[in-house]
C-alpha positions as CSV (number, residue, x, y, z in Angstrom):
1,M,107.2,138.2,-15.4
2,T,110.3,140.4,-15.4
3,T,113.6,141.0,-17.1
4,A,116.8,139.4,-15.6
5,L,120.1,141.3,-15.4
6,L,123.1,139.0,-15.3
7,T,126.5,140.2,-14.5
8,H,129.5,139.6,-12.2
9,A,132.3,141.7,-10.6
10,D,134.8,139.4,-12.3
11,C,133.9,141.1,-15.5
12,L,135.5,144.2,-14.1
13,G,138.7,142.3,-13.5
14,H,139.4,142.1,-17.3
15,V,141.8,145.0,-17.5
16,T,143.2,146.5,-20.7
17,P,146.1,148.9,-21.3
18,D,145.6,152.7,-20.7
19,G,143.8,154.2,-23.6
20,H,142.3,151.0,-24.8
21,P,138.6,151.5,-25.9
22,E,137.3,148.2,-24.4
23,R,138.0,149.2,-20.8
24,V,136.6,148.6,-17.3
25,A,134.8,151.9,-17.3
26,R,132.4,150.6,-20.0
27,L,130.8,148.1,-17.7
28,E,130.9,150.5,-14.8
29,H,128.9,153.0,-16.8
30,V,126.4,150.4,-18.0
31,L,125.8,149.1,-14.5
32,Q,125.3,152.6,-13.1
33,A,122.9,153.4,-15.9
34,L,120.8,150.4,-15.0
35,E,120.5,151.2,-11.3
36,G,116.9,151.8,-10.3
37,L,115.3,149.6,-12.9
38,D,113.1,146.9,-11.7
39,L,115.2,143.9,-12.8
40,M,115.8,140.4,-11.4
41,R,119.5,140.7,-10.6
42,V,121.4,137.4,-11.1
43,T,125.0,136.5,-10.4
44,A,126.6,135.2,-13.6
45,P,128.1,131.7,-13.0
46,M,131.4,130.4,-14.5
47,V,130.6,128.6,-17.8
48,A,131.3,124.9,-17.9
49,D,133.9,123.6,-20.4
50,D,131.2,121.3,-21.7
51,D,129.2,124.3,-22.7
52,L,132.2,126.0,-24.3
53,L,132.9,122.9,-26.3
54,R,129.7,123.4,-28.2
55,V,131.5,126.2,-30.1
56,H,135.2,126.0,-29.4
57,P,137.6,123.0,-29.4
58,M,139.4,122.0,-26.2
59,S,142.7,123.0,-27.7
60,Y,141.5,126.6,-28.0
61,I,140.0,126.7,-24.5
62,D,143.3,125.5,-23.1
63,E,145.1,128.1,-25.2
64,I,143.0,130.9,-23.6
65,R,143.5,129.5,-20.1
66,D,147.3,129.1,-20.7
67,S,147.5,132.7,-22.0
68,R,146.5,134.2,-18.7
69,P,149.4,136.4,-17.6
70,L,150.5,136.4,-13.9
71,E,150.9,140.2,-14.0
72,G,150.7,142.9,-16.6
73,F,149.2,142.2,-20.0
74,R,149.5,139.6,-22.7
75,Q,148.8,140.8,-26.2
76,I,146.8,138.3,-28.3
77,D,146.5,140.3,-31.5
78,A,146.7,143.9,-32.5
79,D,143.9,145.0,-30.2
80,T,143.1,142.1,-28.0
81,F,144.8,141.9,-24.6
82,M,144.6,139.6,-21.5
83,S,145.3,140.6,-17.9
84,P,145.4,138.3,-14.8
85,G,141.6,138.6,-14.5
86,S,140.7,138.0,-18.1
87,V,140.0,134.3,-18.0
88,D,137.6,134.5,-15.1
89,A,135.9,137.5,-16.8
90,A,135.5,135.5,-20.0
91,Y,134.2,132.5,-18.1
92,R,131.6,134.7,-16.3
93,A,130.6,136.4,-19.6
94,A,129.9,133.1,-21.3
95,G,128.3,131.7,-18.2
96,A,125.9,134.7,-18.1
97,A,124.8,133.9,-21.6
98,V,124.1,130.3,-20.8
99,R,122.4,131.0,-17.5
100,A,120.2,133.7,-19.2
101,V,119.0,131.1,-21.7
102,D,118.1,128.7,-18.9
103,L,116.2,131.5,-17.1
104,V,114.2,132.5,-20.1
105,L,113.5,129.0,-21.5
106,G,112.7,127.8,-17.9
107,G,110.0,130.5,-17.7
108,E,111.5,132.2,-14.7
109,V,111.8,135.5,-16.6
110,S,110.4,136.8,-19.9
111,N,113.8,138.1,-21.2
112,A,117.3,138.8,-20.0
113,F,120.2,141.2,-20.5
114,C,123.8,140.1,-19.9
115,A,126.0,143.1,-18.8
116,I,129.3,141.4,-19.4
117,R,132.8,141.9,-20.8
118,P,134.8,140.8,-22.6
119,P,132.4,140.9,-25.5
120,G,132.1,137.8,-27.8
121,H,130.9,138.3,-31.3
122,H,134.3,138.5,-33.0
123,A,135.7,135.3,-31.4
124,E,135.9,132.6,-34.1
125,T,136.2,128.9,-33.6
126,E,139.9,128.9,-32.8
127,T,140.8,132.6,-32.9
128,S,140.3,135.3,-30.4
129,M,140.2,138.8,-31.9
130,G,138.5,142.2,-31.7
131,F,138.5,142.3,-27.9
132,C,136.7,138.9,-27.8
133,L,137.7,135.6,-26.3
134,F,134.7,133.3,-26.3
135,G,131.6,133.5,-28.7
136,N,129.0,134.3,-26.1
137,A,126.0,134.7,-28.4
138,A,126.8,131.7,-30.5
139,L,127.3,129.7,-27.3
140,A,123.9,130.7,-26.0
141,A,122.4,129.7,-29.3
142,K,124.0,126.2,-29.3
143,H,123.0,125.8,-25.6
144,A,119.4,126.5,-26.5
145,L,119.4,124.1,-29.4
146,D,121.4,121.2,-27.9
147,H,120.7,121.4,-24.2
148,H,117.1,122.6,-24.3
149,G,116.1,120.9,-27.5
150,L,114.9,123.9,-29.5
151,N,114.5,123.5,-33.2
152,R,115.1,127.1,-34.3
153,V,116.9,130.1,-32.7
154,A,117.9,133.5,-34.2
155,V,120.7,135.8,-33.5
156,V,120.3,139.5,-34.3
157,D,123.5,141.5,-34.1
158,F,123.3,145.3,-34.5
159,D,126.8,146.1,-33.4
160,V,128.5,148.5,-35.9
161,H,131.3,145.9,-36.5
162,H,130.4,142.7,-38.3
163,G,129.9,139.7,-35.9
164,N,132.4,137.6,-37.8
165,G,132.8,135.2,-34.9
166,T,129.1,134.5,-34.5
167,Q,128.9,134.0,-38.3
168,D,131.8,131.6,-38.2
169,L,130.6,129.6,-35.2
170,L,127.0,129.2,-36.6
171,W,127.9,129.0,-40.3
172,D,127.1,125.3,-40.5
173,E,124.2,125.4,-38.1
174,R,120.9,125.0,-40.1
175,R,118.9,125.5,-36.9
176,A,120.2,129.1,-36.3
177,L,119.4,132.2,-38.3
178,V,122.1,134.9,-38.0
179,I,121.1,138.4,-39.0
180,T,123.7,141.2,-38.7
181,S,123.9,144.8,-39.7
182,Q,127.3,146.5,-39.9
183,Q,129.1,149.5,-41.3
184,M,130.9,148.6,-44.5
185,P,133.7,149.2,-45.1
186,L,135.0,148.8,-41.6
187,W,137.0,146.3,-39.6
188,P,136.9,143.2,-39.7
189,G,136.0,143.5,-43.4
190,S,133.6,140.6,-43.5
191,G,129.8,140.7,-43.7
192,R,129.1,140.9,-47.4
193,P,125.6,140.1,-48.6
194,D,126.9,137.0,-50.4
195,E,128.1,135.5,-47.1
196,T,124.9,133.4,-46.5
197,G,126.0,130.4,-44.5
198,A,126.1,126.7,-45.4
199,Y,122.3,126.5,-45.3
200,E,121.4,130.0,-46.4
201,T,120.8,131.0,-42.7
202,V,123.0,134.0,-42.6
203,L,121.7,137.5,-43.6
204,N,124.2,140.3,-43.7
205,I,123.0,143.9,-44.0
206,P,126.0,146.2,-44.9
207,L,125.4,149.9,-44.1
208,A,127.4,152.7,-45.7
209,P,129.3,155.1,-43.5
210,G,127.0,158.0,-42.4
211,T,123.9,155.8,-42.4
212,G,121.4,157.3,-39.9
213,G,118.4,155.9,-38.1
214,A,115.9,156.4,-40.9
215,E,117.9,154.3,-43.3
216,M,118.6,151.7,-40.7
217,R,114.9,151.3,-39.9
218,E,114.1,150.9,-43.6
219,A,116.7,148.2,-44.0
220,Y,115.5,146.2,-41.0
221,E,111.8,146.5,-42.0
222,A,112.6,145.4,-45.6
223,Q,115.1,142.7,-44.9
224,A,115.7,141.6,-41.2
225,F,112.2,141.6,-39.8
226,P,110.5,139.6,-42.6
227,R,113.3,137.0,-42.5
228,L,113.0,136.7,-38.8
229,R,109.2,136.3,-38.9
230,A,109.5,133.7,-41.7
231,F,112.1,131.7,-39.7
232,R,109.9,131.7,-36.6
233,P,112.6,131.2,-34.0
234,E,111.7,129.8,-30.6
235,L,114.2,132.2,-29.0
236,I,115.8,135.4,-30.2
237,L,119.3,136.3,-29.1
238,I,120.6,139.8,-29.5
239,S,124.2,140.9,-29.8
240,A,123.7,144.3,-28.4
241,G,126.5,146.6,-29.5
242,F,125.9,150.3,-29.2
243,D,128.8,151.5,-31.3
244,A,126.6,152.5,-34.2
245,H,125.7,155.5,-32.0
246,Q,126.5,158.9,-33.6
247,D,128.8,159.7,-30.7
248,D,130.9,156.5,-30.9
249,P,134.6,157.2,-31.7
250,L,135.4,153.9,-33.5
251,A,132.9,154.0,-36.4
252,N,130.8,156.3,-38.6
253,L,127.1,155.4,-38.3
254,N,124.7,158.0,-37.1
255,W,122.1,156.2,-34.9
256,S,120.5,157.9,-32.0
257,T,119.6,156.5,-28.6
258,G,116.0,156.4,-29.9
259,D,117.0,154.2,-32.7
260,F,118.4,151.6,-30.3
261,A,115.1,151.8,-28.4
262,W,113.1,151.4,-31.6
263,I,115.0,148.3,-32.8
264,T,114.7,146.7,-29.4
265,A,111.0,147.4,-29.2
266,E,110.5,145.9,-32.7
267,L,112.4,142.8,-31.8
268,C,110.3,142.4,-28.7
269,K,107.1,142.7,-30.8
270,I,108.4,139.9,-33.1
271,A,109.4,137.8,-30.1
272,D,105.8,138.2,-28.8
273,E,104.5,137.0,-32.2
274,V,106.8,134.0,-32.7
275,C,108.4,132.8,-29.4
276,E,106.3,134.0,-26.4
277,G,108.5,137.0,-26.0
278,R,111.7,135.0,-25.2
279,I,114.8,137.2,-25.7
280,V,118.3,137.0,-24.4
281,S,120.6,140.0,-25.1
282,T,124.3,140.2,-24.5
283,L,126.5,143.3,-24.4
284,E,128.9,143.7,-27.2
285,G,130.5,147.1,-28.3
286,G,130.0,150.7,-27.5
287,Y,133.0,153.0,-26.7
288,D,131.7,156.5,-25.9
289,L,130.9,156.0,-22.3
290,N,127.9,158.3,-22.1
291,A,126.4,157.1,-25.3
292,L,126.9,153.5,-24.2
293,A,125.2,154.1,-20.9
294,E,122.3,156.0,-22.4
295,A,121.7,153.5,-25.2
296,T,122.0,150.5,-23.0
297,R,119.5,151.8,-20.6
298,A,117.1,152.5,-23.4
299,H,117.6,149.0,-24.7
300,V,116.9,147.4,-21.3
301,E,113.9,149.7,-20.6
302,E,112.3,148.3,-23.8
303,L,113.0,144.8,-22.6
304,T,111.3,145.5,-19.3
305,K,108.3,147.1,-21.0
306,A,107.9,143.9,-23.1
307,A,108.2,141.7,-20.0
308,R,105.2,143.2,-18.3
């Protein structure tokens, strides 16, 4: 068995204004960093509207499509922009997440990483924000539950910013456990411990500015990992944001590349225990290009070790 890498050149067609942190170079650096790894390379398909409808209403999907500019940029909110290629990129990103679930649950690969943009974990039911258009991780979770008939899935989000979109999209889903760690205070301002979901299936782990790897590991070992083992998901989804890295310019956590390798390895161990190693990971944040590339490679290397 192996690890699948899902991506598409359309994801490079989502262009943002000069100086914007969520830029084409992010994916270019990630893909360069993953060259030479023994991966099953899969072309990400366009997501079907029927799949998007698991998490977003048709009115919102139409709004995103209609917002595509013919040239230049269209500003959606303070920091979210669309270019002529953004809709295709978003459809490929969501399609990658769905196809990765199919590959893993179909037994074709042990696990998968989606090298995609735009990211997704800030997109709420009817609101695009925080660089995100569609809720890729939540969509993957609902696809696993509704299409493949799983009874329990878990999403683990270690991006430095709270995955408010994933939380919103899965708030009422008793079959999905959502575990997120995030710097607090920090945009978007959500992610308090008392935000626990309609069925107590949301676990938020706020981390103070300056938190390093040792404290992060303690928090995950004390809170996240026991909860994950107790829930016994049949698939683990990872929102893999690398902006908690000490070199990232948009936040103030002090994780090292080794910390991202550690958390990935630990999640792989739990996956081996509870769900036959089945993991699907999707790229979220990370805005220092070198740190992003290095941490992403470490993350995917741990996935490939677990797949052997």
